[in-house]
C-alpha positions as CSV (number, residue, x, y, z in Angstrom):
1,M,24.1,30.3,-19.8
2,D,22.6,30.5,-23.3
3,Y,20.2,28.4,-24.8
4,K,18.7,27.6,-28.2
5,T,15.0,26.7,-27.6
6,I,13.7,28.2,-24.2
7,K,14.5,31.5,-22.4
8,F,15.4,31.9,-18.8
9,E,15.8,35.0,-16.2
10,I,15.9,34.8,-12.3
11,R,14.9,38.5,-10.9
12,E,15.6,40.3,-7.3
13,N,12.8,39.4,-6.0
14,G,13.0,35.9,-6.3
15,V,10.5,34.8,-9.5
16,A,12.0,32.8,-12.7
17,I,10.5,32.9,-15.5
18,L,10.5,30.3,-18.1
19,T,10.0,31.0,-21.1
20,L,9.5,28.0,-24.2
21,N,10.8,29.7,-27.0
22,R,10.0,28.4,-30.4
23,P,7.6,30.6,-31.6
24,E,7.7,29.1,-35.6
25,K,6.8,25.7,-34.4
26,L,4.1,26.8,-32.0
27,N,6.8,25.5,-29.2
28,A,6.6,22.0,-30.2
29,I,8.9,20.1,-27.5
30,S,12.0,19.7,-29.3
31,F,15.1,16.4,-28.2
32,Q,17.5,20.4,-27.4
33,M,14.3,21.7,-25.5
34,E,14.3,18.7,-23.2
35,E,18.1,19.0,-22.9
36,E,18.2,22.8,-21.7
37,L,14.8,21.9,-19.6
38,H,16.4,19.4,-18.0
39,Q,19.7,21.6,-17.4
40,V,17.3,23.8,-16.0
41,L,15.2,22.5,-13.6
42,D,18.2,20.5,-11.9
43,N,19.3,24.2,-11.6
44,L,16.3,25.3,-9.6
45,M,16.9,21.6,-7.8
46,V,19.4,23.5,-5.4
47,N,18.8,27.2,-6.2
48,L,18.0,28.7,-3.1
49,E,17.4,32.3,-4.9
50,C,14.7,31.5,-6.4
51,R,11.5,31.1,-4.6
52,V,8.2,30.7,-7.6
53,L,8.7,29.7,-11.1
54,I,6.2,31.3,-14.2
55,L,5.8,28.7,-17.1
56,R,4.7,30.3,-20.4
57,G,5.3,30.3,-23.7
58,E,5.8,32.7,-26.7
59,G,4.0,33.6,-29.5
60,R,1.1,32.3,-30.5
61,A,0.5,29.2,-28.5
62,F,2.1,27.4,-24.9
63,S,2.9,24.5,-26.7
64,A,1.5,22.2,-29.9
65,G,3.4,19.1,-27.9
66,T,6.0,16.9,-28.8
67,D,7.9,17.9,-32.1
68,L,6.6,15.4,-34.8
69,Q,9.3,15.5,-37.3
70,E,11.6,15.2,-34.8
71,G,10.3,12.0,-33.8
72,L,10.4,10.5,-37.3
73,V,14.5,10.7,-36.4
74,L,13.5,7.5,-33.5
75,N,12.1,5.2,-36.2
76,S,14.8,5.9,-38.1
77,K,18.2,3.3,-38.6
78,K,20.8,6.4,-39.1
79,N,20.7,9.8,-37.1
80,P,21.0,13.0,-39.3
81,E,24.0,15.3,-39.5
82,G,23.9,17.5,-35.8
83,Y,21.9,14.2,-33.8
84,D,24.6,12.6,-32.1
85,K,24.4,14.5,-29.4
86,F,22.0,13.1,-27.9
87,Y,22.6,9.8,-25.9
88,F,18.7,8.0,-26.7
89,L,19.7,8.0,-30.8
90,D,23.1,6.0,-29.9
91,V,21.4,2.7,-30.7
92,P,21.3,0.6,-33.6
93,E,16.7,-0.2,-32.9
94,P,14.0,2.3,-33.2
95,L,12.2,0.9,-30.4
96,K,15.1,1.5,-27.8
97,K,15.5,4.9,-29.1
98,S,12.1,5.5,-28.2
99,Y,12.0,3.7,-25.0
100,Y,14.8,5.8,-23.8
101,H,13.6,9.0,-25.1
102,Q,10.2,7.9,-23.7
103,N,12.6,8.2,-20.3
104,Y,14.6,10.9,-21.0
105,I,11.2,13.7,-21.8
106,T,9.1,11.8,-18.7
107,K,12.3,12.8,-16.8
108,L,11.3,16.2,-16.8
109,I,8.4,15.5,-15.5
110,M,9.5,14.3,-11.9
111,K,11.8,17.2,-12.2
112,M,8.8,20.1,-12.3
113,R,7.2,18.3,-9.0
114,K,10.7,17.7,-7.3
115,I,11.7,21.2,-7.7
116,P,11.3,23.4,-4.6
117,Q,9.3,26.7,-6.2
118,P,5.6,26.3,-6.9
119,I,5.4,26.5,-10.8
120,I,2.9,29.0,-12.0
121,A,1.9,27.9,-15.3
122,V,0.4,31.5,-17.6
123,L,-1.9,29.5,-20.6
124,H,-2.8,30.7,-24.3
125,G,-3.1,28.9,-27.1
126,A,-3.0,25.4,-28.1
127,V,-1.7,23.3,-24.8
128,A,-1.5,19.9,-26.3
129,G,0.5,16.8,-26.1
130,G,4.1,17.0,-24.3
131,G,2.8,20.2,-23.8
132,L,-0.1,19.5,-21.7
133,G,1.9,17.0,-19.2
134,F,4.1,20.2,-18.4
135,V,1.4,21.7,-17.4
136,L,-0.2,19.1,-15.5
137,A,3.3,18.6,-13.4
138,S,2.7,22.5,-12.5
139,D,0.9,23.7,-9.5
140,I,-1.5,26.6,-10.7
141,R,-2.7,27.3,-14.0
142,I,-3.8,30.7,-15.5
143,A,-4.9,31.0,-19.0
144,S,-6.2,33.5,-21.3
145,E,-9.6,32.9,-23.7
146,D,-8.3,31.4,-26.3
147,V,-6.8,28.4,-24.9
148,S,-7.8,25.1,-26.0
149,F,-6.3,21.4,-24.1
150,I,-6.0,18.6,-25.8
151,N,-4.5,15.3,-24.5
152,A,-3.4,14.3,-28.2
153,S,-1.6,11.7,-27.9
154,I,-4.9,9.3,-28.3
155,N,-5.5,11.0,-31.5
156,I,-2.6,10.2,-33.0
157,G,-2.6,6.2,-32.9
158,L,-1.1,5.9,-29.1
159,T,-2.5,5.4,-26.3
160,G,-3.9,8.1,-24.2
161,A,-1.6,7.9,-20.9
162,D,1.3,10.0,-21.6
163,M,3.2,12.5,-19.7
164,G,1.4,12.0,-16.4
165,S,-1.6,12.5,-17.9
166,S,-3.3,9.4,-16.8
167,Y,-2.0,10.1,-13.3
168,F,-2.5,13.7,-12.7
169,L,-6.2,14.2,-14.0
170,P,-8.3,11.6,-11.9
171,R,-6.7,13.6,-8.8
172,L,-7.1,17.5,-10.8
173,I,-10.5,16.4,-11.0
174,N,-12.4,13.6,-10.8
175,L,-11.9,10.1,-12.7
176,S,-15.2,10.2,-14.6
177,R,-14.3,13.9,-16.1
178,A,-10.4,12.6,-16.5
179,A,-11.2,9.3,-18.4
180,E,-13.8,11.1,-21.1
181,I,-10.7,13.8,-21.6
182,I,-8.2,10.8,-21.9
183,Y,-9.8,8.6,-24.1
184,S,-11.6,11.2,-26.1
185,G,-8.7,13.8,-27.4
186,R,-10.9,16.5,-27.9
187,V,-10.2,19.4,-27.3
188,V,-11.5,21.4,-23.6
189,S,-11.7,25.2,-24.3
190,G,-10.5,27.3,-21.2
191,Q,-14.0,27.7,-19.6
192,E,-14.9,24.1,-19.1
193,A,-11.4,23.7,-18.3
194,E,-12.5,26.7,-15.1
195,K,-15.8,25.0,-14.8
196,I,-14.0,21.8,-14.0
197,G,-11.9,22.8,-11.5
198,F,-8.2,22.2,-13.3
199,I,-7.8,25.8,-14.0
200,L,-7.5,28.5,-11.5
201,K,-8.9,30.7,-13.3
202,V,-9.4,32.4,-17.1
203,V,-8.4,36.5,-17.7
204,K,-7.6,38.3,-20.5
205,K,-4.6,37.4,-22.9
206,E,-2.9,40.7,-22.2
207,N,-3.4,40.3,-18.3
208,L,-1.9,37.3,-18.1
209,I,1.2,37.7,-16.7
210,E,-0.1,40.4,-14.8
211,E,-2.2,38.0,-12.8
212,A,0.9,35.5,-12.6
213,F,3.0,38.1,-11.1
214,K,0.0,39.3,-8.5
215,L,-0.2,35.3,-7.5
216,T,3.9,35.6,-7.0
217,E,3.4,38.0,-5.0
218,E,1.2,36.4,-2.7
219,L,3.6,33.3,-2.5
220,L,6.7,35.9,-1.3
221,S,4.9,37.0,1.3
222,K,5.2,33.1,3.4
223,S,7.9,31.4,4.6
224,P,10.7,30.2,2.2
225,L,10.8,27.2,4.2
226,G,7.5,27.2,4.1
227,L,6.9,27.1,0.8
228,R,9.3,24.8,0.1
229,M,8.2,22.3,2.2
230,T,5.0,23.1,1.9
231,K,5.1,21.5,-1.6
232,E,6.9,18.7,-0.5
233,V,4.0,17.7,1.9
234,L,1.7,18.3,-1.3
235,N,3.6,15.8,-3.7
236,L,3.5,13.4,-0.9
237,S,-0.2,13.0,-0.2
238,L,-0.8,13.3,-4.1
239,D,0.8,9.2,-3.3
240,S,-0.1,8.3,0.3
241,P,-1.4,5.1,1.4
242,S,-3.2,6.6,4.6
243,L,-4.0,10.3,6.8
244,N,-1.9,9.1,9.3
245,N,0.8,9.5,6.9
246,I,0.4,12.8,6.1
247,L,-0.5,14.1,9.4
248,Q,3.3,12.3,10.6
249,F,4.8,14.2,7.6
250,E,2.6,17.7,8.2
251,N,4.3,17.4,12.1
252,S,7.3,17.3,11.1
253,S,7.7,19.7,8.8
254,I,5.5,21.9,11.1
255,V,7.8,21.3,14.0
256,I,11.4,22.0,11.5
257,S,9.5,25.9,10.3
258,F,8.5,26.5,13.8
259,F,12.9,26.7,14.8
260,S,13.6,28.7,11.5
261,K,13.7,32.2,11.8
262,D,11.3,32.8,9.5
263,L,8.4,32.5,12.0
264,K,10.1,35.0,14.1
265,E,9.9,37.9,11.0
266,A,6.0,36.3,10.3
267,S,5.0,37.3,14.3
268,S,6.9,39.8,14.1
269,A,5.3,41.7,11.3
270,F,2.0,40.2,12.5
271,F,2.0,41.7,15.6
272,E,3.5,45.3,13.9
273,K,0.9,45.1,11.5
274,R,3.4,45.0,8.5
275,T,4.2,42.6,5.6
276,P,6.6,40.0,6.5
277,K,10.8,40.7,5.0
278,Y,12.2,36.9,4.5
279,P,15.0,36.5,2.6
280,L,14.8,34.7,-0.6
281,K,16.9,31.8,0.9
């Protein structure tokens, strides 16, 4: 499928690369980009040929956040030419437009967590607003030395709780640090983000994609079913009210994976001292 604002490919080894592709706008998130991201994530939800997803941005930045110029359309009574195709604009009241649009863009965050593929975010330059939301919803984050994270909505007259920031940040670091970052809207450098445990590591910009591929090689060496079920358990653990609930689900995932042929291959590879050769599915 041809896309206007993103690039997407799935390689033969099961690694997919999703690239935000509006470099002239610092990959600001447009209505069209939202639509195309929904299409990709809907496909990945049921795509067993894809094992791991790498998320990156084209050009000088990962993403400067929501396209503020397009945001003005939400406050206008008449849609500009070419915008009638977006369902959330097909209402007369600006409040309703904003509400329906906000629901639409944040559903991307839910889908990023629901797809069975672990997401590795590869980051450089500005990571702000909605772009930060995409990064928060990813599983693993690697960044270059020039990266800067900004929880930007608090700086433009909105609340600091946007695109899952108030949910993910306290869980990824801790409540005190998260509150300070969310309230202040200040820039967080890559070095600080690594120190507080928000990102896995900082590497040279030219080594970013290479580091991501190293990680994918490690993940691809695991059971396809086991990897997918692990992400599901991690998701449940974020919201579980008790240890008992998680133990019960972990027990179920272990028993189910025990009867998969992946286990037989893993056992054979272990005793033969070789790397397992799992199928994609």
